[in-house]
C-alpha positions as CSV (number, residue, x, y, z in Angstrom):
1,M,2.1,-14.1,-0.5
2,R,-1.7,-14.2,-1.0
3,N,-3.1,-14.8,-4.4
4,L,-5.7,-12.4,-5.9
5,C,-8.6,-14.6,-5.0
6,Q,-7.5,-14.9,-1.3
7,T,-7.0,-11.1,-1.1
8,T,-10.5,-10.4,-2.6
9,L,-12.2,-12.8,-0.1
10,L,-10.3,-11.1,2.8
11,Q,-11.4,-7.7,1.6
12,D,-15.0,-8.8,1.3
13,S,-14.9,-10.2,4.8
14,V,-13.3,-7.1,6.3
15,A,-15.8,-4.8,4.5
16,N,-18.6,-6.5,6.3
17,R,-17.2,-5.8,9.7
18,V,-15.6,-2.4,9.5
19,S,-16.0,-0.5,12.7
20,H,-16.8,3.2,12.5
21,N,-15.3,3.8,15.9
22,Y,-11.8,3.2,14.7
23,G,-9.4,6.1,14.5
24,E,-10.6,8.2,17.4
25,T,-8.5,11.4,17.6
26,M,-6.1,11.8,20.4
27,Q,-6.1,14.9,22.6
28,I,-2.9,16.9,22.3
29,P,-1.9,20.2,24.1
30,K,-2.3,23.1,21.7
31,D,1.3,24.3,22.1
32,I,2.8,20.9,21.3
33,E,0.7,20.7,18.2
34,Q,1.4,24.2,17.0
35,N,5.2,23.7,17.5
36,Y,5.1,20.4,15.7
37,R,3.2,21.9,12.8
38,G,5.7,24.7,12.7
39,L,8.5,22.1,12.3
40,L,6.6,20.4,9.4
41,D,6.2,23.8,7.7
42,H,9.9,24.5,7.9
43,V,10.6,21.1,6.4
44,D,8.2,21.8,3.5
45,T,9.9,25.1,2.9
46,W,13.3,23.4,2.6
47,F,12.0,20.7,0.4
48,R,10.2,23.2,-1.9
49,R,13.4,25.3,-2.2
50,C,15.4,22.2,-3.3
51,L,12.8,21.3,-5.9
52,E,12.7,24.8,-7.3
53,A,16.5,24.8,-7.6
54,G,16.5,21.4,-9.2
55,G,13.7,22.1,-11.7
56,T,12.9,19.4,-14.1
57,A,15.9,17.3,-13.0
58,F,13.9,16.2,-9.9
59,A,10.9,13.9,-10.2
60,C,8.9,14.9,-7.1
61,R,5.5,16.4,-8.3
62,A,1.8,16.1,-7.6
63,G,0.5,12.7,-8.6
64,C,3.9,10.9,-8.3
65,S,3.4,8.3,-5.6
66,A,6.3,6.0,-6.3
67,C,7.6,6.4,-2.8
68,C,4.2,6.0,-1.1
69,R,4.5,2.2,-0.9
70,G,5.2,-0.3,1.8
71,L,5.4,0.3,5.5
72,F,7.5,2.7,7.5
73,D,7.2,3.8,11.2
74,I,5.7,7.1,12.2
75,T,5.4,8.7,15.6
76,L,2.2,9.1,17.5
77,L,2.5,12.8,16.9
78,D,2.2,12.1,13.2
79,A,-0.6,9.5,13.9
80,H,-2.5,12.3,15.7
81,L,-2.4,14.6,12.7
82,L,-3.4,11.8,10.4
83,Q,-6.4,10.9,12.5
84,R,-7.5,14.5,12.6
85,A,-7.3,14.8,8.8
86,F,-8.8,11.3,8.2
87,A,-11.8,12.3,10.3
88,S,-12.6,15.1,7.9
89,L,-12.8,12.9,4.8
90,P,-16.2,11.9,3.4
91,H,-17.8,8.9,5.2
92,D,-17.6,6.6,2.2
93,T,-14.0,7.4,1.6
94,R,-13.1,6.6,5.2
95,D,-14.9,3.3,5.0
96,E,-12.9,2.4,1.8
97,I,-9.6,3.3,3.5
98,R,-10.5,1.4,6.7
99,V,-11.0,-1.8,4.6
100,K,-7.5,-1.4,3.1
101,C,-6.1,-0.8,6.6
102,E,-7.9,-3.9,8.0
103,V,-6.5,-6.1,5.2
104,R,-3.0,-4.7,6.0
105,L,-3.6,-5.3,9.8
106,Q,-4.5,-9.0,9.2
107,E,-1.4,-9.5,7.1
108,L,0.8,-8.0,9.9
109,Q,-1.0,-10.1,12.5
110,G,-0.1,-13.2,10.5
111,Q,3.5,-12.2,10.9
112,W,3.2,-10.8,14.4
113,P,0.3,-12.6,16.3
114,D,0.8,-10.4,19.4
115,L,0.1,-7.2,17.4
116,R,-2.9,-5.8,19.2
117,P,-4.5,-2.4,19.9
118,P,-3.2,0.2,20.1
119,Y,-0.9,-1.4,17.5
120,L,2.4,0.0,18.8
121,L,5.5,-1.3,17.2
122,N,7.8,-0.8,20.2
123,A,6.7,-4.0,21.8
124,L,8.0,-6.0,18.8
125,P,11.7,-6.8,18.1
126,E,13.1,-3.6,16.8
127,K,14.6,-5.1,13.6
128,A,11.2,-6.5,12.8
129,W,9.7,-3.1,12.1
130,T,12.7,-0.9,11.3
131,E,13.8,-3.1,8.5
132,M,10.7,-3.7,6.5
133,P,10.9,-5.3,3.1
134,E,12.0,-2.8,0.4
135,D,10.1,-4.6,-2.3
136,D,6.7,-4.1,-0.7
137,E,4.7,-2.3,-3.4
138,T,1.5,-2.1,-1.4
139,P,0.1,1.5,-1.9
140,C,-0.5,3.7,1.1
141,P,-4.2,3.4,2.0
142,L,-4.5,7.2,1.9
143,L,-3.8,7.5,-1.9
144,D,-6.6,8.2,-4.2
145,M,-7.0,6.7,-7.7
146,Q,-4.8,9.4,-9.2
147,G,-2.0,8.8,-6.8
148,L,-2.7,11.9,-4.8
149,C,-2.5,11.9,-1.0
150,L,-6.0,12.4,0.5
151,V,-4.5,14.1,3.6
152,Y,-1.5,15.7,2.1
153,H,-1.5,18.6,4.5
154,A,-1.2,16.2,7.4
155,R,1.2,13.7,6.0
156,P,3.9,12.4,8.4
157,L,7.4,13.8,8.7
158,P,9.0,10.9,6.9
159,C,6.8,11.5,3.9
160,R,8.0,15.1,3.8
161,L,11.7,14.2,4.0
162,H,11.7,11.3,1.6
163,G,13.4,11.7,-1.8
164,L,16.1,14.2,-1.0
165,P,19.3,13.8,1.1
166,N,19.0,15.1,4.6
167,I,22.4,16.9,5.0
168,D,22.8,19.0,8.1
169,V,24.5,22.4,7.9
170,S,27.4,20.8,9.7
171,G,27.8,18.2,6.9
172,A,26.4,15.4,8.9
173,D,24.3,13.0,6.8
174,F,21.0,12.0,8.3
175,E,20.4,9.3,5.6
176,G,17.7,10.9,3.5
177,T,16.5,8.4,1.0
178,L,17.2,9.5,-2.6
179,C,14.4,8.9,-5.1
180,T,15.8,6.8,-8.0
181,L,13.4,8.6,-10.4
182,H,15.4,11.9,-10.3
183,Q,17.1,12.6,-13.6
184,G,19.5,14.9,-11.8
185,N,21.6,14.4,-8.6
186,P,20.2,16.3,-5.6
187,L,23.7,16.1,-4.0
188,Q,24.9,18.5,-6.6
189,L,22.7,21.3,-5.3
190,P,24.6,24.2,-3.7
191,D,25.2,23.7,0.0
192,K,23.3,26.8,0.8
193,I,20.2,25.3,-0.7
194,L,20.5,21.6,0.1
195,R,22.0,21.7,3.6
196,W,19.6,22.5,6.4
197,R,19.3,22.4,10.2
198,F,18.4,18.7,10.4
199,H,20.1,18.2,13.8
200,D,18.0,21.0,15.3
201,L,14.9,19.5,13.6
202,F,15.3,16.0,15.1
203,T,16.3,17.4,18.5
204,E,13.1,19.5,18.6
205,E,11.0,16.6,17.3
206,A,12.4,14.4,20.1
207,R,11.6,17.1,22.7
208,L,8.0,17.5,21.5
209,M,7.5,13.7,21.4
210,R,8.6,13.4,25.0
211,A,6.2,16.2,26.0
212,F,3.4,14.6,24.1
213,Y,4.0,11.1,25.4
214,Q,4.2,12.6,29.0
215,H,0.8,14.1,28.4
216,L,-0.7,11.0,26.7
217,T,0.7,8.3,29.0
218,G,1.9,10.0,32.1
219,R,5.5,8.9,31.3
220,A,8.2,10.8,29.5
221,I,8.8,8.1,26.9
222,A,11.3,8.7,24.1
223,E,9.6,6.7,21.4
224,L,6.1,5.3,20.5
225,D,5.7,4.3,16.9
226,T,3.2,2.7,14.5
227,F,2.4,2.3,10.8
228,I,0.0,4.5,8.9
229,P,-2.6,1.8,8.4
230,L,-2.5,0.9,12.1
231,A,-2.7,4.6,13.1
232,L,-6.0,4.9,11.2
233,L,-7.5,1.9,13.1
234,A,-6.3,2.6,16.6
235,D,-8.6,4.2,19.2
236,Y,-6.0,5.9,21.4
237,Q,-8.7,7.5,23.6
238,Q,-9.6,4.1,25.0
239,V,-6.1,2.9,25.8
240,D,-5.1,2.0,29.3
241,W,-1.5,3.3,29.0
242,Q,-0.4,1.9,32.3
243,Q,-1.3,-1.6,31.2
244,V,0.1,-1.2,27.7
245,L,3.4,0.2,29.0
246,S,3.8,-2.2,31.9
């Protein structure tokens, strides 16, 4: 663990070499993007319905960023939406975020020396990136000083699902992470409110990912993942996918 002095020196060093070419937006077929955004809208509707039913018993609200900590994997579909939203932020804000992302990148490269552009996690041992430390309190680089997400409308699917149980209409549990700040128990919500078509959601997400990866790489890959800080640094437009996937 770096001490405060080491972290400050690293941040100063990174700030002097931030590249404004990072985070080039990927091209994505319009129908894939529209269908994926539709899925995200459906998730938001389900989540909002649960919060309205739970009222003050549930902690999720604007400005609460307790779950916006540490690292978790996102798909390149989510990375695309993040890059698009990130590009619309003010220039100075983007520079500040990039510095935070560069610091995070250097920390990860200390752990995984082979982590190189385009910063895909799939080349690493799976347990290395699917079982990240739960005590990592590093804030997401996209949070502002008030704990608000600067690209809330484009936040990844895991961000939209976190905090409430993901129980399918069939009763299957897709292991939604329960927020410990809830005063009430989301599992006590009526089934007609809590349960949702999660099986269909993840099936359609997988279909759209394969179609997108086919378009992006020329191969119908099932999974390509990264972390949020890495997604904001990667230039996917310049990737030689044949070389990366060989």
